[in-house]
C-alpha positions as CSV (number, residue, x, y, z in Angstrom):
1,X,74.5,89.0,92.0
2,X,76.0,90.8,95.0
3,X,78.7,89.2,96.9
4,X,78.3,88.6,100.6
5,X,80.4,86.9,103.3
6,X,78.7,83.6,102.5
7,X,79.3,83.8,98.7
8,X,82.0,81.6,97.3
9,X,85.0,83.4,95.8
10,X,85.1,83.8,92.0
11,X,86.6,80.9,90.2
12,X,90.2,81.4,89.0
13,X,90.3,83.2,85.6
14,X,86.8,84.8,86.1
15,X,86.0,88.3,87.2
16,X,84.2,88.9,90.5
17,X,81.1,91.1,90.2
18,X,81.9,94.7,91.0
19,X,80.7,96.1,94.3
20,X,78.1,98.9,94.1
21,X,79.3,102.3,95.2
22,X,79.0,103.2,98.9
23,X,77.2,106.4,97.7
24,X,76.2,107.8,94.4
25,X,74.2,110.7,93.2
26,X,74.1,114.0,91.4
27,X,75.2,117.5,92.4
28,X,74.4,120.8,90.7
29,X,77.6,122.7,89.8
30,X,77.4,126.0,87.9
31,X,74.1,124.9,86.3
32,X,75.4,121.5,85.3
33,X,74.2,118.2,86.8
34,X,77.2,116.1,87.7
35,X,77.1,112.4,88.6
36,X,79.5,111.0,91.2
37,X,80.3,107.8,93.0
38,X,82.0,107.2,96.4
39,X,83.7,103.9,97.1
40,X,85.6,102.5,100.1
41,X,85.6,103.1,103.8
42,X,84.4,106.4,105.1
43,X,87.4,106.8,107.3
44,X,90.0,106.0,104.6
45,X,92.3,108.5,103.0
46,X,90.7,110.3,100.1
47,X,91.5,109.8,96.4
48,X,89.8,111.8,93.6
49,X,89.9,110.2,90.2
50,X,89.6,112.6,87.2
51,X,88.9,111.3,83.7
52,X,90.1,112.9,80.5
53,X,88.2,115.1,78.0
54,X,84.8,113.6,77.1
55,X,85.3,110.3,79.0
56,X,83.4,109.2,82.0
57,X,84.1,107.8,85.5
58,X,83.8,104.3,83.9
59,X,87.4,104.9,82.7
60,X,88.4,104.0,86.3
61,X,86.4,100.8,86.5
62,X,89.5,98.7,87.0
63,X,91.2,100.9,89.5
64,X,88.3,101.8,91.8
65,X,87.8,98.3,93.3
66,X,91.5,97.9,94.0
67,X,91.8,101.3,95.7
68,X,88.6,100.8,97.8
69,X,89.8,97.3,98.9
70,X,93.2,98.9,99.8
71,X,91.3,101.1,102.3
72,X,91.0,104.3,100.3
73,X,87.8,106.4,100.1
74,X,87.5,107.0,96.3
75,X,85.6,109.8,94.7
76,X,85.0,109.4,90.9
77,X,82.8,111.8,89.0
78,X,81.8,112.6,85.5
79,X,83.3,116.0,85.0
80,X,81.6,118.2,82.5
81,X,83.4,119.1,79.2
């Protein structure tokens, strides 16, 4: 369920549904297909989130919404290797 201006706020002690990325897709880099997500306002200062080793961008699932709501344009991607 997506939130909208008319949706009631989440009840205390429950988690709100995450907002979908503003943009998401794949790029080809050195022969590898890399998935990325962009969150937050287009005119916000940029932040790039890098996960460790064999992790994924899901490692940032708690930080991305907070940064986007604070006005940052957040790029998170699944780096290869």
